[in-house]
N, C-alpha and C positions, 0 to 999 in steps of 0.2 A: 432782158428775165425782169419780168414786173412783176413779177406780187412769189411771194412767199409762202403762198401760201399751198402750193403742191408738197410741202414736206413739213412734219411738226417737229418740237421738241421731243428728245427721250431720257430714262435716266441711266437706257444702257444701247448700246452700239447695237446696230445689226449686227447678230452670234454664229449660227450654220447655215455654207449655201448648197442643206437640206431639207426638203420638204418633208414632213415625217409624216404619212399618211399610214392608211388601217390593216394592211396584212403582216400578220408576224411572220411569213417567210420570208429567208434573205436571199433577194436577188443577187447573180452574181454574174458575172459575164463568162460566157460561154469558152474554156479553153480545149484547144483539139489541141485530138489526138495524131502519134504519126504521120497517118491521110491528109491532116489539115478536116477531118472533122468534128462537129460538135460531141463531146463526151457528155452535158449534163447543161440541162437549158436552166434548172430551177435548180437551188439549193437546201433544202429547211435546216433550219437553224434546230438547233439543239431545242428539251423542251424550255419551255420559262416557266418562271417561277411560280409556285402555286397565288399571289398576292395579282399577278398577270392573268396567269390562267386561267381563274374563273368570270375572265370578261369576254374569254375566245369564239368563237364557235367556229369550229371544223367548217373546211367547205365545203365538204360534200352534207352537211348540215342545213346549210343555206339554200331559204326561200331563191327560185328564178325571178328575177325582173326581167322586166325591158328594159332598152335603154333610156326612153320616158319615165319611167318606174325610177331608176335608175336616179335620175337629172334632176326629176321634182321632191325625191330624200333630200339632198344633195343640196336643196336650193333653200328648205325648210331646219336642214340640220347645220350646215355649216353658214355662220355667219361672217367666221373671221377665218382670215390664212395668215399666217406666223412665218415668215420664214426668217430663220436663223443664221447668220451668216459670219464663223468664226478664221480667224485668221494665222497665220504666222505656223501651223502646226498641219505636221500631213497624219491620211489616214492610220499610219503602221501607231504612228506616234502615239493614239487613243485607244488603236481597235484590233494593235498587230498581233494580238494573245485573244481575243475574242472569242470566243468558240463558233469551230463552221465557218468562217470569214478567210475569206485569202489574202493571210496576215502573213507576218514574219516567217512562225515554223510548218506552214503550212505545208509545206513541202522542204524538202534538203537542201542542205548549206548550196550543194551544187548547182541545185536546179534554181537560183536566186541569183542575180545578177549585182554585186555591189554585197553582198554578205559580210563577207573579210576585208575590207576597208587597211590601206595603209595609214599608219597615224607615225607621226613625227615624236620621238622621244625628246625630253629635255635636254640629252645629254649629243645628241643632232642623230640617233639611229632610229631603223625605221622600225618599227611593229606591227601589230595589227589588232583593228579592236572591229567586233560586232556586233548586235543590236544587242541591245543591257536591258533590265530595269531599274528605272532610277530609284532607288529602295526611298520611303523615307526616313530613314534613319540611318545611320552607320556609326562605332565605337570607333574610338577615337585610341591612339596609343597608351591614356594615359587611364583609358577604361571611361572614358566617359559616353554618354551618348550626342551626338550630335544632328541635329534637326538638317535635312534637304532639303525638306519644303520643293518636292520636286512638281505641285499646283504653279508654282510658281519661275520655273526656267526663265535663263535670258530667251531671249531673239534669237536661232540664226541668221545670217547670211541669207537672205531673200532673193540679193537682187536677179537682174537679168542674168549678168555677164557672171555671176556666181551660180547660179544655177547651173547656166550652159557648163558652164567648167567640172562641173561635180558628178552631172552625166557623164564626162568623159565619153564625146563617142568615135569609135573603131573607124575603119578606114573606109566600111561600108556604110557609115554612117547610125552604127546600132550605137545605142547607151550600155556602157559599162557597169554603171552606176557606182564606181567602184573611187571614185574623189572625192566622197562629203568630208569625211574628218579632215582628208589634209588641208583639204579649199579652206576649211573652217579654220583651221589655225591662223592661215594667213600671214603664213611666210613667205621671206622674198626671195630663198634658195629654187630650187630645182628641184624635181623629181620625177625618177629614172622613167622608159615606158613599162618597165614591169611594178612598179610600185615598192623593190625593195632597199634604192640605193637615194641618200637626198645629201644633196649640197648645196650648203649657204649654211645661214646665222639658225642658230639653235631656236628653240621656242619658247615660251617662258612659262611656265604649269598654267595660268593663266589660259595662255591658249591652248596649253594638250587639253586642259579640262572643254576651252569649245569644241574641241574633235571631237573628244567624248559625247559631248550634251549632243550629236547632232544625231549620234545613231542609236539614242535612247530613247526609250518608251515609258508609257505609266499604264497602269491597266486598270481597273472596275475600285480598286481600293483610292485612286485621289479624280481620277473623274467618275464620280455614279450615277449619278445623273445621265450623261453623254449615256452608256453603259446601259441605265433601267430604259432611256430613250431608245437606241436599238433592241433588246430587250421587246418593249411595247409594242415599238411603230415597226418599220422595213431599213436595215442597213445596206448598203448600196457600199461593196464591197471595190467597187474601179471606178471610185471616184475621185478624178484630177481636178486640178487648177485647169480655169480654162487657157491663159498667157503664162508663157513660164516668165515671170517675174512680178513683184510684189504686190503691191495694197493695190495703187489706182487702178490699174489696166483690169482688175479679177473685179473690183464693186462694178466697172463699165460693166465689163462682160456679163457681168449677175444678170442686169438689167437689159443688158443689149446682143446678147452675142457674141460680140467684140469688142474690142477697142479701140478701131477706127481704123482700117483696112482696107473698108470703100473708101471710105472719105479720101484718105490716100491714096486713092486709085484716079478717085475722079478731080480731085485737087494732089497733082505731086508736087505742087511749089509751097504744099501742106496748109498755107491759109493766106490769104489776101489782106488779112487786115490784122495779124499777128506776127510782128517780126523776132518773140523772143525763140530762146535757143530751145527753150520745151515743147515746143511748140510741134513738133514733129511729130507722126504720125506710122503707123501705129501706137497706142502708148504704153510705153516699158517697163515706164519709171514711175515718179510719186511725184509729178509738177504740182503746181498747189491749181486749184480749177482758175481757168480765164475769168467765171463770173465773182465778184468780187474783189477783181486783182486789180491792182492801179490804169491797165488798161482800159478795164470796164466803163466805156466811158456813157455806153449807153442806158447803163438803168440807172436812175432820180435815186440823188445822196442816199433818202428813208429809205430808201428800196434795197439796197446792195444789200451781196449774201454774207455774212460772218466771213471772216478770216482764219487762217491756222491760228488755234492759241490766242486766238484775240490780238495778233501783232501788226504791221502792220500789214495793207497791201502790197502781193507779190508785184515785181514787174518783169519779170520773167516763166508764166504762167506759162498753161497747157493753152494746145484753139480751142478754139471752142467747138462744141462737138455737134457734129448738123446730121448724125445718121436717124435711123431710124430705133428705135427703141421701148421696151412693156408702155412707160410713159403715156410715150403716145399712142400706141394701139387702146391703151384705157381709155382717153375719150372720148372711145364712141363714135356714137349716132352727134356728139354735140363738138365734134374736132370742131369745123369750120367756125362754130362761131368762140372755140379758145382759142386757134390759132388766130382770129383773125385781130386780137388784141395784145397782139406780138409786138413789141414796142420797134425791132429791125426783123421784120421776115424773111428779106432779100441777105442778109445775116445768118440766122438759124433755120430756115425753113425750106431754103429752093432745093435742097438736094431729099428731102422725102416731099414731095408734090406728088410723086408719084401712089406714096406709101397714104397721104392724106385722102388722095381721091378713094385709093382702096379699101383705107379706114368708116369712112364715112361711107358709102358702097356696103358696106357688109348691113349696116341699122343695132349696132351691140348699143346695148344702152352704155351707159359710161361708169365705170368701174372706182372704185372710189379708192384711194390708196393714202398709205406715208411712209417717209423713209426715217424712222427713228434712231438718231442719234444724242448722245452725251454731249453737250456743250452748245446746240448749234442754237438752244433761247436760253432763256433764264435758267436755272439753276437754284436747288433750295442750299446752292452752298456759295453760292455769290452773296457779297456782304452786303447789298441793298437790292434795290427795284431791278436795275440795271443789267442787262444781261455783260457779262466779265468775257466768256466764250473762253475762259483760260483752258477749259476740258475742251476743246472743238480738235477735233483733228481735220480737217476740208479736206484733204487728199483720200481718208475713208469715201464720202461723203459723192459719190454713183450720182447721180441727178443732179449735183451741181456744174458739173462740165457740160450739161448738154445747155442750148442757150430758149427751147423750147419751152 
């Protein structure tokens, strides 16, 4: 890693993994009928509000444009594309009750796997819980209003092992989706296969509340901007994380389409120069990036990447990732010139030689890009002109895991 030019500091982390485009129609994956036949390809959402409607144009009233004319218009009018990437929340948490979307209540409870979840109560008995809207406030037993702040809920367990357990695969490896509440309680006991009997220590009130939280959701009262985006642009209601797991593998997959499967196939030993226990591929956890770690001996001291919260460099980082990604493609016809500056091409570029040749042969112009993340560089909250990186979360920075 020879430069920090590929990433710029910003005031906010990259927010939601959906590019918002122009059409107002709501796209949905086609549901299958009893014979497996597509029943509906495109579902049109409800009529937008007046503020949105006055800016829209009916498809049938749109002028016909050739492919070249469309490209010309795009190049004239679109200068920047922002990908907002938000994590730790599901589609149903934000849009489960959005009109027209395939959400929490778009079909009967019996047709929705996991709609009814077992949850262990504080006395050790097992009850059930179903999706519910987290209110803005409640009234306590004394008649006082207590604010709940649903826009600032705790983060539930989204680790690879936890999500796998929550899915609760049956003997046919089909997810029953009925262990979210129980797994979230974090109990040490055992729940029976039918979800009706629990054996073990009873949960605390806090553990029960975490089990409740995982099936809670909000709506436009809590997330008005997201609902306005859905109203104004396009909402994909069958959009899932790429990797069953936490932040890092999905941040990497957002720019590479994977989190290391091809590198693992090429290098079963995982990494020839990295002996840390976090080097396993594909990435499924939140290891610190190789670049900026204590094992990064290739980058000059003044050019090293920042560390998590400005702390000590990790001695147990991820492998150096060496598979193709969008940043590699964005080099375009300048890819030979850019990769020629790599300080350790054997370590960084050996696995992407064919990609480099293909990208160079396409003769596309380079694409300027940046990854904006809080704390990467100097922030206005830093006490001096020196960046502290106190608010920097390195394991969110997908590009920092790649050496090229």
